[in-house]
TORKOL-4160 file (C-alpha; in steps of 0.2 Angstrom, whole numbers, padded with zeros to 4 digits, m for minus):
97
<pt num="1" X="m1004" Y="m0298" Z="m0350"/>
<pt num="2" X="m1016" Y="m0291" Z="m0339"/>
<pt num="3" X="m1028" Y="m0305" Z="m0338"/>
<pt num="4" X="m1034" Y="m0310" Z="m0320"/>
<pt num="5" X="m1031" Y="m0327" Z="m0315"/>
<pt num="6" X="m1033" Y="m0337" Z="m0300"/>
<pt num="7" X="m1032" Y="m0354" Z="m0290"/>
<pt num="8" X="m1037" Y="m0362" Z="m0275"/>
<pt num="9" X="m1023" Y="m0369" Z="m0264"/>
<pt num="10" X="m1026" Y="m0385" Z="m0252"/>
<pt num="11" X="m1009" Y="m0384" Z="m0243"/>
<pt num="12" X="m1005" Y="m0401" Z="m0247"/>
<pt num="13" X="m0988" Y="m0399" Z="m0249"/>
<pt num="14" X="m0987" Y="m0391" Z="m0231"/>
<pt num="15" X="m0977" Y="m0399" Z="m0218"/>
<pt num="16" X="m0986" Y="m0406" Z="m0203"/>
<pt num="17" X="m0981" Y="m0399" Z="m0186"/>
<pt num="18" X="m0980" Y="m0407" Z="m0171"/>
<pt num="19" X="m0996" Y="m0397" Z="m0163"/>
<pt num="20" X="m1006" Y="m0403" Z="m0179"/>
<pt num="21" X="m1001" Y="m0420" Z="m0176"/>
<pt num="22" X="m1008" Y="m0420" Z="m0158"/>
<pt num="23" X="m1024" Y="m0413" Z="m0165"/>
<pt num="24" X="m1027" Y="m0422" Z="m0181"/>
<pt num="25" X="m1017" Y="m0438" Z="m0181"/>
<pt num="26" X="m1002" Y="m0440" Z="m0196"/>
<pt num="27" X="m0985" Y="m0438" Z="m0194"/>
<pt num="28" X="m0976" Y="m0422" Z="m0189"/>
<pt num="29" X="m0962" Y="m0417" Z="m0201"/>
<pt num="30" X="m0972" Y="m0425" Z="m0216"/>
<pt num="31" X="m0982" Y="m0415" Z="m0231"/>
<pt num="32" X="m1000" Y="m0417" Z="m0227"/>
<pt num="33" X="m1001" Y="m0426" Z="m0241"/>
<pt num="34" X="m0987" Y="m0435" Z="m0244"/>
<pt num="35" X="m0995" Y="m0443" Z="m0261"/>
<pt num="36" X="m0999" Y="m0427" Z="m0269"/>
<pt num="37" X="m0995" Y="m0427" Z="m0287"/>
<pt num="38" X="m0985" Y="m0443" Z="m0284"/>
<pt num="39" X="m0989" Y="m0461" Z="m0291"/>
<pt num="40" X="m0998" Y="m0465" Z="m0275"/>
<pt num="41" X="m1009" Y="m0450" Z="m0278"/>
<pt num="42" X="m1025" Y="m0460" Z="m0284"/>
<pt num="43" X="m1043" Y="m0459" Z="m0282"/>
<pt num="44" X="m1043" Y="m0471" Z="m0267"/>
<pt num="45" X="m1033" Y="m0457" Z="m0258"/>
<pt num="46" X="m1046" Y="m0443" Z="m0260"/>
<pt num="47" X="m1053" Y="m0433" Z="m0247"/>
<pt num="48" X="m1072" Y="m0432" Z="m0251"/>
<pt num="49" X="m1075" Y="m0418" Z="m0237"/>
<pt num="50" X="m1060" Y="m0408" Z="m0243"/>
<pt num="51" X="m1065" Y="m0411" Z="m0263"/>
<pt num="52" X="m1083" Y="m0404" Z="m0257"/>
<pt num="53" X="m1076" Y="m0389" Z="m0249"/>
<pt num="54" X="m1065" Y="m0385" Z="m0264"/>
<pt num="55" X="m1080" Y="m0388" Z="m0276"/>
<pt num="56" X="m1090" Y="m0375" Z="m0267"/>
<pt num="57" X="m1076" Y="m0363" Z="m0266"/>
<pt num="58" X="m1074" Y="m0364" Z="m0286"/>
<pt num="59" X="m1092" Y="m0362" Z="m0287"/>
<pt num="60" X="m1093" Y="m0347" Z="m0277"/>
<pt num="61" X="m1077" Y="m0340" Z="m0285"/>
<pt num="62" X="m1086" Y="m0342" Z="m0303"/>
<pt num="63" X="m1104" Y="m0335" Z="m0298"/>
<pt num="64" X="m1094" Y="m0320" Z="m0289"/>
<pt num="65" X="m1085" Y="m0316" Z="m0307"/>
<pt num="66" X="m1100" Y="m0320" Z="m0317"/>
<pt num="67" X="m1109" Y="m0306" Z="m0307"/>
<pt num="68" X="m1096" Y="m0293" Z="m0308"/>
<pt num="69" X="m1077" Y="m0291" Z="m0314"/>
<pt num="70" X="m1076" Y="m0276" Z="m0304"/>
<pt num="71" X="m1065" Y="m0283" Z="m0291"/>
<pt num="72" X="m1051" Y="m0288" Z="m0305"/>
<pt num="73" X="m1054" Y="m0273" Z="m0315"/>
<pt num="74" X="m1052" Y="m0260" Z="m0299"/>
<pt num="75" X="m1068" Y="m0252" Z="m0302"/>
<pt num="76" X="m1081" Y="m0249" Z="m0286"/>
<pt num="77" X="m1070" Y="m0260" Z="m0276"/>
<pt num="78" X="m1079" Y="m0276" Z="m0281"/>
<pt num="79" X="m1097" Y="m0271" Z="m0274"/>
<pt num="80" X="m1104" Y="m0277" Z="m0290"/>
<pt num="81" X="m1113" Y="m0265" Z="m0300"/>
<pt num="82" X="m1103" Y="m0248" Z="m0301"/>
<pt num="83" X="m1110" Y="m0234" Z="m0293"/>
<pt num="84" X="m1127" Y="m0241" Z="m0292"/>
<pt num="85" X="m1120" Y="m0255" Z="m0279"/>
<pt num="86" X="m1119" Y="m0243" Z="m0266"/>
<pt num="87" X="m1137" Y="m0245" Z="m0263"/>
<pt num="88" X="m1136" Y="m0263" Z="m0263"/>
<pt num="89" X="m1131" Y="m0277" Z="m0253"/>
<pt num="90" X="m1129" Y="m0296" Z="m0254"/>
<pt num="91" X="m1141" Y="m0307" Z="m0245"/>
<pt num="92" X="m1133" Y="m0325" Z="m0247"/>
<pt num="93" X="m1129" Y="m0326" Z="m0265"/>
<pt num="94" X="m1141" Y="m0312" Z="m0270"/>
<pt num="95" X="m1138" Y="m0293" Z="m0273"/>
<pt num="96" X="m1153" Y="m0284" Z="m0266"/>
<pt num="97" X="m1159" Y="m0267" Z="m0265"/>
């Protein structure tokens, strides 16, 4: 117990609305990905753009927690380096003075 955990959610099980059907195509009233975790969920129906975006999100999360666990430990509101973090700010992925 007390071990932080997380994950990413793509919304594959969500149901498409008529407005979304008008914008993106597909069928209203049907799950965004009707093959999700079904027999038809094969490599042939992978959305490579979504895979790329989710891979980037995982990499960002891993890097963030590799740099500091203060956000999950409840210390210094996740700024990074305890009280020293107040004099630092992020520039892209780098913490700079």
